PDB file of N, H, CA, C and O in Angstrom:
ATOM      1  N   PRO A   1     -13.949  21.325  26.764  1.00  0.00           N
ATOM      2  CA  PRO A   1     -14.186  20.528  27.176  1.00  0.00           C
ATOM      3  C   PRO A   1     -14.004  20.918  29.143  1.00  0.00           C
ATOM      4  O   PRO A   1     -14.746  21.388  30.005  1.00  0.00           O
ATOM      5  N   ASP A   2     -12.490  20.353  29.090  1.00  0.00           N
ATOM      6  H   ASP A   2     -11.887  19.971  28.390  1.00  0.00           H
ATOM      7  CA  ASP A   2     -13.177  20.393  30.834  1.00  0.00           C
ATOM      8  C   ASP A   2     -14.181  21.698  30.855  1.00  0.00           C
ATOM      9  O   ASP A   2     -15.234  21.623  31.488  1.00  0.00           O
ATOM     10  N   GLU A   3     -13.896  22.648  30.293  1.00  0.00           N
ATOM     11  H   GLU A   3     -13.040  22.709  29.779  1.00  0.00           H
ATOM     12  CA  GLU A   3     -15.477  23.804  30.928  1.00  0.00           C
ATOM     13  C   GLU A   3     -16.830  22.419  30.615  1.00  0.00           C
ATOM     14  O   GLU A   3     -17.750  22.598  31.413  1.00  0.00           O
ATOM     15  N   ALA A   4     -16.963  21.794  30.143  1.00  0.00           N
ATOM     16  H   ALA A   4     -16.216  21.648  29.495  1.00  0.00           H
ATOM     17  CA  ALA A   4     -17.842  21.250  29.771  1.00  0.00           C
ATOM     18  C   ALA A   4     -18.146  19.416  30.871  1.00  0.00           C
ATOM     19  O   ALA A   4     -19.176  18.885  31.286  1.00  0.00           O
ATOM     20  N   GLY A   5     -17.462  19.231  30.908  1.00  0.00           N
ATOM     21  H   GLY A   5     -16.625  19.663  30.571  1.00  0.00           H
ATOM     22  CA  GLY A   5     -17.041  18.326  32.433  1.00  0.00           C
ATOM     23  C   GLY A   5     -18.119  19.442  33.372  1.00  0.00           C
ATOM     24  O   GLY A   5     -19.347  19.374  33.410  1.00  0.00           O
ATOM     25  N   ASP A   6     -17.211  20.479  34.104  1.00  0.00           N
ATOM     26  H   ASP A   6     -16.213  20.535  34.073  1.00  0.00           H
ATOM     27  CA  ASP A   6     -17.662  20.787  34.845  1.00  0.00           C
ATOM     28  C   ASP A   6     -19.300  21.990  34.952  1.00  0.00           C
ATOM     29  O   ASP A   6     -19.918  22.707  35.739  1.00  0.00           O
ATOM     30  N   LYS A   7     -19.304  21.609  33.870  1.00  0.00           N
ATOM     31  H   LYS A   7     -18.802  21.026  33.231  1.00  0.00           H
ATOM     32  CA  LYS A   7     -20.698  22.648  33.880  1.00  0.00           C
ATOM     33  C   LYS A   7     -22.134  21.792  33.452  1.00  0.00           C
ATOM     34  O   LYS A   7     -23.079  22.187  34.135  1.00  0.00           O
ATOM     35  N   LEU A   8     -22.492  20.751  32.513  1.00  0.00           N
ATOM     36  H   LEU A   8     -21.724  20.430  31.958  1.00  0.00           H
ATOM     37  CA  LEU A   8     -22.652  19.478  32.250  1.00  0.00           C
ATOM     38  C   LEU A   8     -22.947  19.112  33.675  1.00  0.00           C
ATOM     39  O   LEU A   8     -22.294  19.611  34.592  1.00  0.00           O
ATOM     40  N   THR A   9     -24.136  18.056  33.932  1.00  0.00           N
ATOM     41  H   THR A   9     -24.666  17.650  33.188  1.00  0.00           H
ATOM     42  CA  THR A   9     -24.288  16.684  34.370  1.00  0.00           C
ATOM     43  C   THR A   9     -25.742  15.364  34.019  1.00  0.00           C
ATOM     44  O   THR A   9     -26.801  15.156  33.427  1.00  0.00           O
ATOM     45  N   ASN A  10     -24.735  14.831  34.906  1.00  0.00           N
ATOM     46  H   ASN A  10     -23.874  15.000  35.386  1.00  0.00           H
ATOM     47  CA  ASN A  10     -26.159  13.721  34.208  1.00  0.00           C
ATOM     48  C   ASN A  10     -26.912  13.119  35.014  1.00  0.00           C
ATOM     49  O   ASN A  10     -26.763  12.340  35.956  1.00  0.00           O
ATOM     50  N   PRO A  11     -28.474  14.033  34.033  1.00  0.00           N
ATOM     51  CA  PRO A  11     -29.786  14.179  34.747  1.00  0.00           C
ATOM     52  C   PRO A  11     -29.808  12.294  34.921  1.00  0.00           C
ATOM     53  O   PRO A  11     -30.028  11.666  35.957  1.00  0.00           O
ATOM     54  N   PHE A  12     -29.614  11.938  34.037  1.00  0.00           N
ATOM     55  H   PHE A  12     -29.435  12.448  33.196  1.00  0.00           H
ATOM     56  CA  PHE A  12     -30.108  10.062  34.823  1.00  0.00           C
ATOM     57  C   PHE A  12     -29.572   9.313  35.206  1.00  0.00           C
ATOM     58  O   PHE A  12     -30.226   8.326  35.543  1.00  0.00           O
ATOM     59  N   ALA A  13     -27.989   9.268  35.421  1.00  0.00           N
ATOM     60  H   ALA A  13     -27.457  10.069  35.147  1.00  0.00           H
ATOM     61  CA  ALA A  13     -27.409   8.615  36.817  1.00  0.00           C
ATOM     62  C   ALA A  13     -27.725   7.448  37.535  1.00  0.00           C
ATOM     63  O   ALA A  13     -28.913   7.286  37.817  1.00  0.00           O
ATOM     64  N   GLY A  14     -26.952   6.650  37.871  1.00  0.00           N
ATOM     65  H   GLY A  14     -25.987   6.781  37.642  1.00  0.00           H
ATOM     66  CA  GLY A  14     -27.691   5.351  38.270  1.00  0.00           C
ATOM     67  C   GLY A  14     -29.358   4.830  37.840  1.00  0.00           C
ATOM     68  O   GLY A  14     -29.667   3.668  38.104  1.00  0.00           O
ATOM     69  N   LYS A  15     -30.092   5.493  37.363  1.00  0.00           N
ATOM     70  H   LYS A  15     -29.842   6.437  37.149  1.00  0.00           H
ATOM     71  CA  LYS A  15     -31.194   5.118  36.593  1.00  0.00           C
ATOM     72  C   LYS A  15     -31.182   3.355  35.984  1.00  0.00           C
ATOM     73  O   LYS A  15     -31.516   3.249  34.804  1.00  0.00           O
ATOM     74  N   SER A  16     -30.934   2.440  36.494  1.00  0.00           N
ATOM     75  H   SER A  16     -30.663   2.526  37.453  1.00  0.00           H
ATOM     76  CA  SER A  16     -31.339   0.672  35.155  1.00  0.00           C
ATOM     77  C   SER A  16     -31.410   1.329  34.052  1.00  0.00           C
ATOM     78  O   SER A  16     -30.405   1.623  33.404  1.00  0.00           O
ATOM     79  N   GLU A  17     -32.377   1.578  33.774  1.00  0.00           N
ATOM     80  H   GLU A  17     -33.193   1.339  34.301  1.00  0.00           H
ATOM     81  CA  GLU A  17     -33.175   1.360  32.113  1.00  0.00           C
ATOM     82  C   GLU A  17     -32.633   3.058  31.544  1.00  0.00           C
ATOM     83  O   GLU A  17     -33.334   3.827  30.885  1.00  0.00           O
ATOM     84  N   THR A  18     -31.053   3.348  32.077  1.00  0.00           N
ATOM     85  H   THR A  18     -30.484   2.723  32.612  1.00  0.00           H
ATOM     86  CA  THR A  18     -30.805   4.594  30.965  1.00  0.00           C
ATOM     87  C   THR A  18     -29.252   3.797  31.300  1.00  0.00           C
ATOM     88  O   THR A  18     -28.268   4.468  30.987  1.00  0.00           O
ATOM     89  N   LEU A  19     -29.054   2.772  31.757  1.00  0.00           N
ATOM     90  H   LEU A  19     -29.853   2.227  32.011  1.00  0.00           H
ATOM     91  CA  LEU A  19     -27.743   1.970  32.228  1.00  0.00           C
ATOM     92  C   LEU A  19     -27.357   1.173  31.263  1.00  0.00           C
ATOM     93  O   LEU A  19     -26.289   1.176  30.651  1.00  0.00           O
ATOM     94  N   ALA A  20     -28.899   0.019  31.076  1.00  0.00           N
ATOM     95  H   ALA A  20     -29.767   0.016  31.573  1.00  0.00           H
ATOM     96  CA  ALA A  20     -29.447  -0.625  29.896  1.00  0.00           C
ATOM     97  C   ALA A  20     -28.999  -0.574  28.174  1.00  0.00           C
ATOM     98  O   ALA A  20     -28.441  -1.241  27.303  1.00  0.00           O
ATOM     99  N   ARG A  21     -29.935   1.199  28.500  1.00  0.00           N
ATOM    100  H   ARG A  21     -30.388   1.741  29.207  1.00  0.00           H
ATOM    101  CA  ARG A  21     -30.103   1.749  27.273  1.00  0.00           C
ATOM    102  C   ARG A  21     -29.003   2.547  26.440  1.00  0.00           C
ATOM    103  O   ARG A  21     -29.326   3.225  25.464  1.00  0.00           O
ATOM    104  N   GLY A  22     -27.663   2.427  26.887  1.00  0.00           N
ATOM    105  H   GLY A  22     -27.401   1.876  27.679  1.00  0.00           H
ATOM    106  CA  GLY A  22     -26.919   2.307  27.088  1.00  0.00           C
ATOM    107  C   GLY A  22     -25.532   2.435  25.888  1.00  0.00           C
ATOM    108  O   GLY A  22     -24.782   2.964  25.068  1.00  0.00           O
ATOM    109  N   GLN A  23     -26.434   0.721  27.279  1.00  0.00           N
ATOM    110  H   GLN A  23     -27.043   0.291  27.945  1.00  0.00           H
ATOM    111  CA  GLN A  23     -25.067  -0.732  26.334  1.00  0.00           C
ATOM    112  C   GLN A  23     -26.185  -0.922  25.282  1.00  0.00           C
ATOM    113  O   GLN A  23     -25.717  -1.191  24.176  1.00  0.00           O
ATOM    114  N   GLU A  24     -27.511  -0.858  25.323  1.00  0.00           N
ATOM    115  H   GLU A  24     -27.891  -0.639  26.222  1.00  0.00           H
ATOM    116  CA  GLU A  24     -27.291  -0.840  23.215  1.00  0.00           C
ATOM    117  C   GLU A  24     -26.900  -0.048  22.757  1.00  0.00           C
ATOM    118  O   GLU A  24     -26.458  -0.504  21.703  1.00  0.00           O
ATOM    119  N   LEU A  25     -26.628   1.416  22.801  1.00  0.00           N
ATOM    120  H   LEU A  25     -26.987   1.786  23.658  1.00  0.00           H
ATOM    121  CA  LEU A  25     -26.209   2.665  22.344  1.00  0.00           C
ATOM    122  C   LEU A  25     -24.728   1.819  22.077  1.00  0.00           C
ATOM    123  O   LEU A  25     -24.442   1.346  20.977  1.00  0.00           O
ATOM    124  N   TYR A  26     -24.057   1.745  22.999  1.00  0.00           N
ATOM    125  H   TYR A  26     -24.290   2.130  23.892  1.00  0.00           H
ATOM    126  CA  TYR A  26     -22.376   1.226  22.333  1.00  0.00           C
ATOM    127  C   TYR A  26     -22.116   0.446  21.468  1.00  0.00           C
ATOM    128  O   TYR A  26     -21.278   0.611  20.582  1.00  0.00           O
ATOM    129  N   PHE A  27     -23.379  -1.262  21.769  1.00  0.00           N
ATOM    130  H   PHE A  27     -24.060  -1.397  22.488  1.00  0.00           H
ATOM    131  CA  PHE A  27     -22.688  -1.975  21.460  1.00  0.00           C
ATOM    132  C   PHE A  27     -22.861  -1.693  19.154  1.00  0.00           C
ATOM    133  O   PHE A  27     -22.171  -2.208  18.275  1.00  0.00           O
ATOM    134  N   VAL A  28     -23.731  -0.969  19.062  1.00  0.00           N
ATOM    135  H   VAL A  28     -24.292  -0.550  19.777  1.00  0.00           H
ATOM    136  CA  VAL A  28     -24.422   0.168  18.305  1.00  0.00           C
ATOM    137  C   VAL A  28     -23.760   0.833  17.340  1.00  0.00           C
ATOM    138  O   VAL A  28     -23.714   0.922  16.113  1.00  0.00           O
ATOM    139  N   ASN A  29     -22.910   1.581  19.007  1.00  0.00           N
ATOM    140  H   ASN A  29     -22.947   1.509  20.004  1.00  0.00           H
ATOM    141  CA  ASN A  29     -22.705   3.130  17.911  1.00  0.00           C
ATOM    142  C   ASN A  29     -20.813   2.995  18.433  1.00  0.00           C
ATOM    143  O   ASN A  29     -20.114   3.677  17.683  1.00  0.00           O
ATOM    144  N   CYS A  30     -19.916   2.164  19.668  1.00  0.00           N
ATOM    145  H   CYS A  30     -20.484   1.610  20.277  1.00  0.00           H
ATOM    146  CA  CYS A  30     -18.956   2.585  19.937  1.00  0.00           C
ATOM    147  C   CYS A  30     -18.598   1.247  19.953  1.00  0.00           C
ATOM    148  O   CYS A  30     -17.624   1.174  20.703  1.00  0.00           O
ATOM    149  N   ALA A  31     -18.996  -0.336  19.327  1.00  0.00           N
ATOM    150  H   ALA A  31     -19.787  -0.276  18.718  1.00  0.00           H
ATOM    151  CA  ALA A  31     -18.443  -1.278  20.035  1.00  0.00           C
ATOM    152  C   ALA A  31     -17.484  -1.825  19.149  1.00  0.00           C
ATOM    153  O   ALA A  31     -16.675  -2.690  19.484  1.00  0.00           O
ATOM    154  N   ALA A  32     -17.625  -1.011  17.305  1.00  0.00           N
ATOM    155  H   ALA A  32     -18.282  -0.309  17.033  1.00  0.00           H
ATOM    156  CA  ALA A  32     -16.931  -1.002  15.864  1.00  0.00           C
ATOM    157  C   ALA A  32     -15.243  -1.209  16.864  1.00  0.00           C
ATOM    158  O   ALA A  32     -14.501  -2.177  17.032  1.00  0.00           O
ATOM    159  N   CYS A  33     -15.208  -0.043  17.245  1.00  0.00           N
ATOM    160  H   CYS A  33     -15.810   0.743  17.108  1.00  0.00           H
ATOM    161  CA  CYS A  33     -14.117   0.805  17.127  1.00  0.00           C
ATOM    162  C   CYS A  33     -13.001  -0.074  18.745  1.00  0.00           C
ATOM    163  O   CYS A  33     -12.270  -1.063  18.791  1.00  0.00           O
ATOM    164  N   HIS A  34     -13.508   1.122  19.957  1.00  0.00           N
ATOM    165  H   HIS A  34     -14.102   1.926  19.919  1.00  0.00           H
ATOM    166  CA  HIS A  34     -13.369   0.846  21.237  1.00  0.00           C
ATOM    167  C   HIS A  34     -13.546  -0.916  21.158  1.00  0.00           C
ATOM    168  O   HIS A  34     -12.412  -1.394  21.208  1.00  0.00           O
ATOM    169  N   GLY A  35     -14.845  -2.264  21.028  1.00  0.00           N
ATOM    170  H   GLY A  35     -15.765  -1.876  20.988  1.00  0.00           H
ATOM    171  CA  GLY A  35     -14.071  -2.964  20.841  1.00  0.00           C
ATOM    172  C   GLY A  35     -15.709  -3.379  22.655  1.00  0.00           C
ATOM    173  O   GLY A  35     -16.006  -2.688  23.629  1.00  0.00           O
ATOM    174  N   SER A  36     -16.225  -4.772  22.167  1.00  0.00           N
ATOM    175  H   SER A  36     -15.983  -5.334  21.376  1.00  0.00           H
ATOM    176  CA  SER A  36     -17.433  -4.882  23.531  1.00  0.00           C
ATOM    177  C   SER A  36     -16.903  -5.078  24.221  1.00  0.00           C
ATOM    178  O   SER A  36     -17.053  -6.300  24.218  1.00  0.00           O
ATOM    179  N   LEU A  37     -16.287  -4.897  24.961  1.00  0.00           N
ATOM    180  H   LEU A  37     -16.164  -3.905  24.963  1.00  0.00           H
ATOM    181  CA  LEU A  37     -15.148  -4.501  26.461  1.00  0.00           C
ATOM    182  C   LEU A  37     -14.424  -3.295  26.667  1.00  0.00           C
ATOM    183  O   LEU A  37     -13.556  -3.151  27.527  1.00  0.00           O
ATOM    184  N   GLY A  38     -14.961  -2.071  25.517  1.00  0.00           N
ATOM    185  H   GLY A  38     -15.667  -2.188  24.818  1.00  0.00           H
ATOM    186  CA  GLY A  38     -14.513  -0.505  26.200  1.00  0.00           C
ATOM    187  C   GLY A  38     -12.775  -0.755  25.448  1.00  0.00           C
ATOM    188  O   GLY A  38     -12.677   0.245  24.737  1.00  0.00           O
ATOM    189  N   ARG A  39     -11.816  -1.342  25.328  1.00  0.00           N
ATOM    190  H   ARG A  39     -11.896  -2.154  25.906  1.00  0.00           H
ATOM    191  CA  ARG A  39     -10.903  -2.055  25.116  1.00  0.00           C
ATOM    192  C   ARG A  39      -9.522  -1.216  24.083  1.00  0.00           C
ATOM    193  O   ARG A  39      -8.340  -1.037  24.378  1.00  0.00           O
ATOM    194  N   GLY A  40     -10.368  -0.808  22.701  1.00  0.00           N
ATOM    195  H   GLY A  40     -11.328  -0.953  22.461  1.00  0.00           H
ATOM    196  CA  GLY A  40      -9.445  -0.205  21.760  1.00  0.00           C
ATOM    197  C   GLY A  40      -9.016  -1.104  20.987  1.00  0.00           C
ATOM    198  O   GLY A  40      -7.842  -1.176  20.626  1.00  0.00           O
ATOM    199  N   ASP A  41      -9.910  -1.878  20.651  1.00  0.00           N
ATOM    200  H   ASP A  41     -10.864  -1.820  20.944  1.00  0.00           H
ATOM    201  CA  ASP A  41      -9.923  -3.412  20.091  1.00  0.00           C
ATOM    202  C   ASP A  41     -11.331  -4.197  19.210  1.00  0.00           C
ATOM    203  O   ASP A  41     -11.636  -5.389  19.204  1.00  0.00           O
ATOM    204  N   GLY A  42     -11.992  -3.051  18.522  1.00  0.00           N
ATOM    205  H   GLY A  42     -11.744  -2.083  18.528  1.00  0.00           H
ATOM    206  CA  GLY A  42     -12.910  -3.439  18.285  1.00  0.00           C
ATOM    207  C   GLY A  42     -12.383  -3.886  16.587  1.00  0.00           C
ATOM    208  O   GLY A  42     -11.192  -3.758  16.306  1.00  0.00           O
ATOM    209  N   PRO A  43     -13.213  -4.321  15.709  1.00  0.00           N
ATOM    210  CA  PRO A  43     -12.954  -5.129  14.041  1.00  0.00           C
ATOM    211  C   PRO A  43     -12.371  -4.153  13.286  1.00  0.00           C
ATOM    212  O   PRO A  43     -11.254  -4.393  12.827  1.00  0.00           O
ATOM    213  N   VAL A  44     -12.856  -3.169  13.073  1.00  0.00           N
ATOM    214  H   VAL A  44     -13.763  -2.973  13.446  1.00  0.00           H
ATOM    215  CA  VAL A  44     -12.701  -1.754  12.388  1.00  0.00           C
ATOM    216  C   VAL A  44     -11.424  -1.107  13.610  1.00  0.00           C
ATOM    217  O   VAL A  44     -11.189   0.005  13.137  1.00  0.00           O
ATOM    218  N   ALA A  45     -10.808  -1.210  14.491  1.00  0.00           N
ATOM    219  H   ALA A  45     -10.999  -2.114  14.875  1.00  0.00           H
ATOM    220  CA  ALA A  45      -9.742  -0.506  15.139  1.00  0.00           C
ATOM    221  C   ALA A  45      -7.701  -0.740  14.333  1.00  0.00           C
ATOM    222  O   ALA A  45      -6.711  -0.012  14.396  1.00  0.00           O
ATOM    223  N   PRO A  46      -8.019  -2.421  13.530  1.00  0.00           N
ATOM    224  CA  PRO A  46      -6.952  -2.377  13.102  1.00  0.00           C
ATOM    225  C   PRO A  46      -7.295  -1.268  11.919  1.00  0.00           C
ATOM    226  O   PRO A  46      -6.138  -1.084  11.540  1.00  0.00           O
ATOM    227  N   TYR A  47      -7.792  -0.732  11.398  1.00  0.00           N
ATOM    228  H   TYR A  47      -8.732  -0.882  11.706  1.00  0.00           H
ATOM    229  CA  TYR A  47      -8.133   0.330   9.445  1.00  0.00           C
ATOM    230  C   TYR A  47      -7.108   1.626  10.297  1.00  0.00           C
ATOM    231  O   TYR A  47      -6.318   2.317   9.652  1.00  0.00           O
ATOM    232  N   PHE A  48      -7.306   1.789  11.879  1.00  0.00           N
ATOM    233  H   PHE A  48      -7.947   1.228  12.402  1.00  0.00           H
ATOM    234  CA  PHE A  48      -6.888   3.198  11.629  1.00  0.00           C
ATOM    235  C   PHE A  48      -5.890   3.938  11.259  1.00  0.00           C
ATOM    236  O   PHE A  48      -5.142   3.400  10.442  1.00  0.00           O
ATOM    237  N   VAL A  49      -5.651   4.891  11.553  1.00  0.00           N
ATOM    238  H   VAL A  49      -6.259   5.328  12.216  1.00  0.00           H
ATOM    239  CA  VAL A  49      -3.771   5.464  12.223  1.00  0.00           C
ATOM    240  C   VAL A  49      -3.820   5.576  13.451  1.00  0.00           C
ATOM    241  O   VAL A  49      -2.843   5.061  13.994  1.00  0.00           O
ATOM    242  N   LEU A  50      -4.686   6.123  14.271  1.00  0.00           N
ATOM    243  H   LEU A  50      -5.480   6.542  13.829  1.00  0.00           H
ATOM    244  CA  LEU A  50      -4.199   6.414  16.075  1.00  0.00           C
ATOM    245  C   LEU A  50      -4.950   4.599  16.242  1.00  0.00           C
ATOM    246  O   LEU A  50      -5.333   3.765  15.421  1.00  0.00           O
ATOM    247  N   THR A  51      -4.883   4.637  17.407  1.00  0.00           N
ATOM    248  H   THR A  51      -4.572   5.314  18.073  1.00  0.00           H
ATOM    249  CA  THR A  51      -6.039   3.315  17.156  1.00  0.00           C
ATOM    250  C   THR A  51      -7.421   3.825  18.616  1.00  0.00           C
ATOM    251  O   THR A  51      -7.118   4.560  19.556  1.00  0.00           O
ATOM    252  N   PRO A  52      -8.581   3.324  18.459  1.00  0.00           N
ATOM    253  CA  PRO A  52      -8.810   3.892  19.708  1.00  0.00           C
ATOM    254  C   PRO A  52      -8.593   3.655  21.346  1.00  0.00           C
ATOM    255  O   PRO A  52      -7.947   2.772  21.909  1.00  0.00           O
ATOM    256  N   PRO A  53      -8.809   3.965  21.505  1.00  0.00           N
ATOM    257  CA  PRO A  53      -8.715   4.972  23.361  1.00  0.00           C
ATOM    258  C   PRO A  53      -9.149   3.236  23.511  1.00  0.00           C
ATOM    259  O   PRO A  53      -9.828   2.503  22.792  1.00  0.00           O
ATOM    260  N   SER A  54      -8.262   2.959  25.042  1.00  0.00           N
ATOM    261  H   SER A  54      -7.711   3.555  25.626  1.00  0.00           H
ATOM    262  CA  SER A  54      -8.599   2.031  26.258  1.00  0.00           C
ATOM    263  C   SER A  54     -10.837   2.706  26.638  1.00  0.00           C
ATOM    264  O   SER A  54     -11.266   3.838  26.414  1.00  0.00           O
ATOM    265  N   LEU A  55     -11.141   2.260  26.849  1.00  0.00           N
ATOM    266  H   LEU A  55     -10.793   1.340  27.030  1.00  0.00           H
ATOM    267  CA  LEU A  55     -12.135   2.967  27.265  1.00  0.00           C
ATOM    268  C   LEU A  55     -12.192   2.456  29.098  1.00  0.00           C
ATOM    269  O   LEU A  55     -13.153   2.603  29.853  1.00  0.00           O
ATOM    270  N   LEU A  56     -11.029   1.930  29.380  1.00  0.00           N
ATOM    271  H   LEU A  56     -10.248   1.811  28.767  1.00  0.00           H
ATOM    272  CA  LEU A  56     -10.294   1.058  30.520  1.00  0.00           C
ATOM    273  C   LEU A  56      -9.345   1.458  31.884  1.00  0.00           C
ATOM    274  O   LEU A  56      -9.197   1.161  33.070  1.00  0.00           O
ATOM    275  N   SER A  57      -8.718   2.520  30.624  1.00  0.00           N
ATOM    276  H   SER A  57      -8.838   2.761  29.661  1.00  0.00           H
ATOM    277  CA  SER A  57      -7.309   3.203  32.109  1.00  0.00           C
ATOM    278  C   SER A  57      -7.508   4.045  32.759  1.00  0.00           C
ATOM    279  O   SER A  57      -8.336   4.721  32.148  1.00  0.00           O
ATOM    280  N   ASP A  58      -7.346   4.388  33.438  1.00  0.00           N
ATOM    281  H   ASP A  58      -6.674   3.840  33.934  1.00  0.00           H
ATOM    282  CA  ASP A  58      -8.077   5.370  34.322  1.00  0.00           C
ATOM    283  C   ASP A  58      -8.062   7.216  33.502  1.00  0.00           C
ATOM    284  O   ASP A  58      -8.879   8.131  33.606  1.00  0.00           O
ATOM    285  N   LYS A  59      -7.134   7.146  32.959  1.00  0.00           N
ATOM    286  H   LYS A  59      -6.470   6.403  32.874  1.00  0.00           H
ATOM    287  CA  LYS A  59      -7.886   8.565  32.682  1.00  0.00           C
ATOM    288  C   LYS A  59      -8.750   8.474  32.367  1.00  0.00           C
ATOM    289  O   LYS A  59      -9.342   9.553  32.324  1.00  0.00           O
ATOM    290  N   ALA A  60      -9.348   7.583  32.023  1.00  0.00           N
ATOM    291  H   ALA A  60      -8.867   6.707  32.058  1.00  0.00           H
ATOM    292  CA  ALA A  60     -10.385   7.627  30.806  1.00  0.00           C
ATOM    293  C   ALA A  60     -12.252   7.267  32.096  1.00  0.00           C
ATOM    294  O   ALA A  60     -13.458   7.319  31.856  1.00  0.00           O
ATOM    295  N   ARG A  61     -11.416   6.945  33.345  1.00  0.00           N
ATOM    296  H   ARG A  61     -10.436   6.904  33.539  1.00  0.00           H
ATOM    297  CA  ARG A  61     -12.769   5.867  33.576  1.00  0.00           C
ATOM    298  C   ARG A  61     -12.595   7.515  34.874  1.00  0.00           C
ATOM    299  O   ARG A  61     -13.335   7.589  35.854  1.00  0.00           O
ATOM    300  N   GLY A  62     -11.820   8.310  34.651  1.00  0.00           N
ATOM    301  H   GLY A  62     -11.218   8.250  33.855  1.00  0.00           H
ATOM    302  CA  GLY A  62     -12.125   9.656  35.267  1.00  0.00           C
ATOM    303  C   GLY A  62     -12.623  11.269  34.619  1.00  0.00           C
ATOM    304  O   GLY A  62     -12.626  12.398  35.111  1.00  0.00           O
ATOM    305  N   PHE A  63     -13.055  10.667  33.175  1.00  0.00           N
ATOM    306  H   PHE A  63     -13.053   9.750  32.775  1.00  0.00           H
ATOM    307  CA  PHE A  63     -13.658  12.025  33.147  1.00  0.00           C
ATOM    308  C   PHE A  63     -15.311  11.613  33.736  1.00  0.00           C
ATOM    309  O   PHE A  63     -16.148  10.800  34.129  1.00  0.00           O
ATOM    310  N   LYS A  64     -14.836  13.128  33.348  1.00  0.00           N
ATOM    311  H   LYS A  64     -14.156  13.788  33.028  1.00  0.00           H
ATOM    312  CA  LYS A  64     -16.573  13.551  33.820  1.00  0.00           C
ATOM    313  C   LYS A  64     -18.018  13.463  33.092  1.00  0.00           C
ATOM    314  O   LYS A  64     -18.262  13.957  31.991  1.00  0.00           O
ATOM    315  N   ASP A  65     -18.956  12.728  33.924  1.00  0.00           N
ATOM    316  H   ASP A  65     -18.758  12.327  34.818  1.00  0.00           H
ATOM    317  CA  ASP A  65     -20.131  12.595  32.258  1.00  0.00           C
ATOM    318  C   ASP A  65     -20.247  13.877  31.523  1.00  0.00           C
ATOM    319  O   ASP A  65     -20.758  13.904  30.404  1.00  0.00           O
ATOM    320  N   GLY A  66     -19.951  14.571  31.907  1.00  0.00           N
ATOM    321  H   GLY A  66     -19.536  14.549  32.816  1.00  0.00           H
ATOM    322  CA  GLY A  66     -20.222  16.156  31.194  1.00  0.00           C
ATOM    323  C   GLY A  66     -19.434  16.139  30.204  1.00  0.00           C
ATOM    324  O   GLY A  66     -19.745  16.390  29.040  1.00  0.00           O
ATOM    325  N   TYR A  67     -17.899  15.711  30.792  1.00  0.00           N
ATOM    326  H   TYR A  67     -17.646  15.507  31.738  1.00  0.00           H
ATOM    327  CA  TYR A  67     -17.256  16.016  29.747  1.00  0.00           C
ATOM    328  C   TYR A  67     -17.432  14.676  28.767  1.00  0.00           C
ATOM    329  O   TYR A  67     -17.484  14.655  27.537  1.00  0.00           O
ATOM    330  N   LEU A  68     -17.497  13.735  29.565  1.00  0.00           N
ATOM    331  H   LEU A  68     -17.455  13.752  30.564  1.00  0.00           H
ATOM    332  CA  LEU A  68     -17.432  12.943  27.894  1.00  0.00           C
ATOM    333  C   LEU A  68     -18.476  12.930  26.803  1.00  0.00           C
ATOM    334  O   LEU A  68     -18.299  12.619  25.625  1.00  0.00           O
ATOM    335  N   TYR A  69     -19.796  13.389  27.495  1.00  0.00           N
ATOM    336  H   TYR A  69     -19.940  13.641  28.452  1.00  0.00           H
ATOM    337  CA  TYR A  69     -20.783  14.552  26.503  1.00  0.00           C
ATOM    338  C   TYR A  69     -20.803  14.829  25.398  1.00  0.00           C
ATOM    339  O   TYR A  69     -21.284  14.373  24.361  1.00  0.00           O
ATOM    340  N   HIS A  70     -19.817  16.211  25.912  1.00  0.00           N
ATOM    341  H   HIS A  70     -19.426  16.581  26.755  1.00  0.00           H
ATOM    342  CA  HIS A  70     -19.480  16.984  25.109  1.00  0.00           C
ATOM    343  C   HIS A  70     -18.394  16.316  23.624  1.00  0.00           C
ATOM    344  O   HIS A  70     -18.359  16.557  22.418  1.00  0.00           O
ATOM    345  N   LEU A  71     -17.388  15.109  24.862  1.00  0.00           N
ATOM    346  H   LEU A  71     -17.416  14.914  25.842  1.00  0.00           H
ATOM    347  CA  LEU A  71     -16.423  15.110  23.721  1.00  0.00           C
ATOM    348  C   LEU A  71     -17.201  13.988  22.624  1.00  0.00           C
ATOM    349  O   LEU A  71     -16.838  14.093  21.452  1.00  0.00           O
ATOM    350  N   VAL A  72     -18.089  13.085  22.890  1.00  0.00           N
ATOM    351  H   VAL A  72     -18.384  13.000  23.842  1.00  0.00           H
ATOM    352  CA  VAL A  72     -19.529  12.480  21.818  1.00  0.00           C
ATOM    353  C   VAL A  72     -19.880  13.210  20.813  1.00  0.00           C
ATOM    354  O   VAL A  72     -20.810  12.856  20.088  1.00  0.00           O
TER     355      VAL A  72
END
């Protein structure tokens, strides 16, 4: 994942239509676990052995786009 973070770049960074589409996809695919605000408190989170991580932490906010792409 670290290598992906260094080598992969986001060709859509900063485009408003990309942010809107990303928000749609987040609510469809991620919010159930990570919650509507990204805190790791989604409605299915209590059913996991490990709590989904908060996407608001300094660590998560510091991830490069390529790292996140590889992770997901």
